[in-house]
N, C-alpha and C positions, 0 to 999 in steps of 0.2 A: 504494500500500500504506500501511498504517498500523500503528503500534505503540502499544499501550495499557498503562497501568500502574495497578494497584490499590494505592493508598497505604495502605489499612488492612492489606493483607497485608505491605507493607513495614514498617509499624509492628510487626506481630506478629513478623516475623523479627528486627527490631532488638531487640525485647524478649528474644527467645530468645538472641541473641548476647550482649547485655549481661548477662543473668542468668548465662549460662554463665561469662563472663569474671569477673564480680563474685565468684564463689566462689573465685577465685584472686587477688583483689585487683587485677584488670586493668580499667582503663577503656577505653572504645572511642570512637574517632573514626570517625564514619560518612562513608564516602568517596562523594562525589557526582559525581566526574569522569565516570563511566559514563553519567550522564544530563545532562551539561553543566550542572550546577548547578541542576537543576530544583527550584524552591523548595518545591513541595508534597512532593516526595520527601524533601527535607532536613527539612521539618517532621515528616514521619513518622518519620525516623530519630531526631530529637530526642525526639519523643513516646515512642519505644520505649526511651529511656534512654541514648542516645549523649551523651557529655559535651561533645563538640565535633564539628565537621565538618572534612572534609579534601578538598582538590581540587588538581589539578595545573595549572590554568590560571586566570590572573587574571580573564579575561573571565567565567568561571563564577562566581568569587567575587564579582565586581561584580554579577552577576545576583542572587546571594543577598542582597547588601546592598541592592540596589535594591528587593527584595521585602520589606524590613523585617526580615530575619533578623539578629539581633545576637549570636548564639552565637559563641564563639571558632572561628576557622578556621585550620587548618594547611595551608600550601602544601606539596604533596607533591613536585612537581618542583623540582629545584635552581634557585634564582632566577638569572636572567641579571643581569649587572652593570647593564645598562641599565634594568631594571625595579625597582631597589631601592626607589625612592621609593613606587611603587605597592604593592609588597609590604608595606611598613611601614604604608601607608595602609589597606589592605584586610584584612590578616591579622595575627593576634596571634602566630602562630608560623610558622616555616619550617624545612625541612630544608636543611642545607648540608654540603658536603664540602671546600670551598675556603676558606682563611682570608681570601683577598682578597675573596671574596664577603661574608664576615662583616664585613669592614671597610667595604664599600660599604653594607651594611645598617646598620652602626653610624652612618655619616655621615648616612644618611637618617633614622634614628631621632632622632639629635641635632638635626637640622634641624627635625624635626616635634615635638620636645619629648616624645617617647614612649620607652618601653622595649619592645624587640622581643625575643621569645624564640626561641632557636635549639635545634635538635636536631642534633647532629653525627652524620652517617652513617658507619658503619664497615663496611668490606668483610669479608664473611663467607664468600665462596666463589662467589657467583653472578656476580662480575666486572662488576657494574654500578656504581652510585655508592658512594662511601665511601672514607675514608682507610684505609690499611693498619693493622692492629692495632698494629704497632710505632711508628706515627706518631701514634697517638691522643693520647698525653699531651702532646706538643708542640703539637698543634693546639688542644687544650683550653686549654692555658696561654695561647696567643696570643689566643684568643677571650675568655677571662676578663678580659683587660686592656682590652677594648673598651668605651667609654662607650655608653650607650643600648642595650646588649645584655645579656640574661640567658641564660646557657647552661643551658637547662632540662633537657637530658638528652642521651643517646646513643641512636641507633637503628641498625637494620640491616634489610636486605631480601634475601630469598631467593626463588627460583622465578620470577623476573620476566624474566631475560634468558637464562641458560643452563639454567634449569629445575632448579637444585639444590634439592632438597626439604628443608624444615625437618625436623630430627631432634632427638632428645633430646641427641645428642652435639654437633652444631654450635650448638644453642641454649646449651648449657652452656659451650661454648668462648667464645661471645660474652659470656655473663654473667661469665666469668672476666676478660675484657678490661675490662668495666665496673668490676668490683671492684678490679682493679689500678689503673685510672685514679683511682678514688675514693681509694684508699689513698695513692697517690703525691702527689695534689694536696690531700688532706685535706678533701674535699668529699663531699656526698651528692646525687646527681642526683634531681631531682623526677620525671623521666620516663625510663623505660627502654623505648623503643618497639621491642619485639622481634619484631613480626610482623604478619601479616594473616590473611586467610581460610585460607591454607595452613597456619597454625599451630593452627587451632582443634581439630583432631582430637587434637593433643597436649595441649591444655588439657583436653579431654574425658577423656583417659586419665590425666591427672595428671602428664604428663611435660613440664612447663614450669618453667623456673627461677623461684625465689622472687623474684628481682630484677625480673622482667618485670612491668610495671604499666601498659603502654599498647600497644594494637593499633590498626592502621589497617584497617578492614574495609569492603569494598564488596560483593564477590561474594556472600558468604554472606547478607548482608542483602537484596540485590536479587533474587537467583535461588535462594537456599536451598542453594547448592552450593559445593563446592570441586573444580573439575574437574581439578585437578592430582593429587589422591589419590582422588577419589570416596568420601571418607569419609562414613559415615552420621551426618551432623550432625543435632542436634535442632531442625531448622528446620520450622516448621509449613507453610510454603508454598514450593513450587518453581515456582509458576505466577503470580507477581505480574505478570509481563509476558506479553503475547500479541501475535502478529503476524498480520495479516490481509491477504490479497492476492487479487485477482480472477483467475478462470480465463479465459484468452484463446484457448486452443486445446485441443480434446480429439479425439484421433485414434488409430487403430490403426497401429502402426509396428513395423518390425523393431527388436529391441533392440540388435543389433550394428551398428556403423558400417560403411559401404561405402567403402573406400579406405585409403590409407596413413595411419597415425596419427602426428601430430607434436604439438608443444606447443599447448595451447589458448590462449584469449584472455589468460590470466594466467600463461603460460609454464610450465604444468604438463602432464605427460604421464600419461594414465590408461589403465588396462586396462578393456575393456568386454566382459564375458562375454556370450555368445550365449544368451539366454533365450527365443529365438523371438519371435513377434509379440506385442507387449504393448500394452495401452491406456495411452496417456500423456496427461497434461494439462500445460499450461504456464501458470504464473502470472506476472502482471506484477510481477516482483520479481527482482532480480539482485544480483550481487556489488557493484555500485556502491551499492546500497541498504544492504546489511548482509552480515555473514558468514553465508552460507547454510548452511555446514556445521554451524552451531549451532542449526538449526531442527529441530523434531520435529513432523511433521503430527499433528493431533489426531484426524483421522478414521481409523477402523479400516480396515486394508487398504491404506493409502497410504504410500509410501516415496519419499524423495528420490533421484532418479537423478543429478542434477548441475545446475550452473548456469553461465551465462555472465554477461556484464555486466548484462543486462537481463531475462533469462529464467530462471525456476526450473522445471526439468522434473521431473515426478512420475510414478511408476508408479502407476496407479489401477485396474489390472486387477481387483483384489479389493476395491476401495473399497465400503464399506457405510455409507450409501447410495451409489449411483453418482454420480460427479462430472459436473456439467453445465456447459456454457459459460455464462459470465456470473455464476456464483455465487462467493461468497467462500470461500477455504480458510483455516482457522485453524491456528496453529502455536504450540507452546510454545517457549521460547527459553532458551539458555544465555548466560552473560555476554558472550562475544564478539559475539553477534548483538545484544544490548541495547546494548553500547557503540558499535558501528558504526552500528546503526540509529538511535540517538538523535542521533548526530552528523551524520547525513546530512541534507542540505537537501531531499532528494527524498521523505522520509517524513513522513506526517502523524502527529503525536504527540497522543495523547489521555490526559489525566490524570484519574483518578478520585480525588478528594481524600479525606482522612480524614473519617469520619463525625463529625458535630457532637458535641461532648462533652456 
């Protein structure tokens, strides 16, 4: 199977996101982790108006640098102590939640003769990374004392672990923490990194705090969606990525299993309605390749039945035109399929670069 990306559509989506955010004074970091730091996708994000890039893995950042991309890069995942020197070497900014990690980055920055910028993450309810709000002032004080470090701002993340949705209320609560810290320390943060794709519908409706001036956006740029809310975002393209897989079997089969049902290959138990005998096709694509639940067949009359490690089963009874053995099936993708498919060593990646200026 292969996954293809149209970088001109990525550029157009990035332009739509950055224009939407610019109306509220918010700059956008284009997140490249979903495509493993694919340089052409990064260039499309920058061409669309992103002021910096963001990724969670240093190997991806190294790929960007090796491709000659010099734009500022924010490291999204909290740095490990052991990679502090590489973080300082490859990235201009990083997110932190531990003062000890900030100290390691300070030592690395001093050794390299550099200044490294930090954004301190604050817990806002999703229970992933971040200091508790009541500990934010003390953490900021400690970081401000470190040589080679600039505390550029404060950030938060929702909807990533527990699925807590960004709302006007929890955004304002975070903004209040920011203003309290600024007041107590007598400083003004350059960056208040308040959200990601899941916050864009609030930007669109005008329910975003004035102090928010930085977002980290991947999904909306790459797939034109926010699947946590299914908000109607002003993205021109929801089809920048497509997946293709060859049909390896076409047969009439009963739709209901025959036998006692237990967990499948991925320890999940499903219910299978009896729809009678149906025409089914199998594609050479499975859960090892990508998240198959995030695929949408492009051919009329085709639906996904399910998938195992290596096989995607489709109902093609009403397919128009009929599905034939050996042909390719095409699928639109959501963010989970893109992120897992691009990271898979078993998929062929095809990049259609930006059109020449």
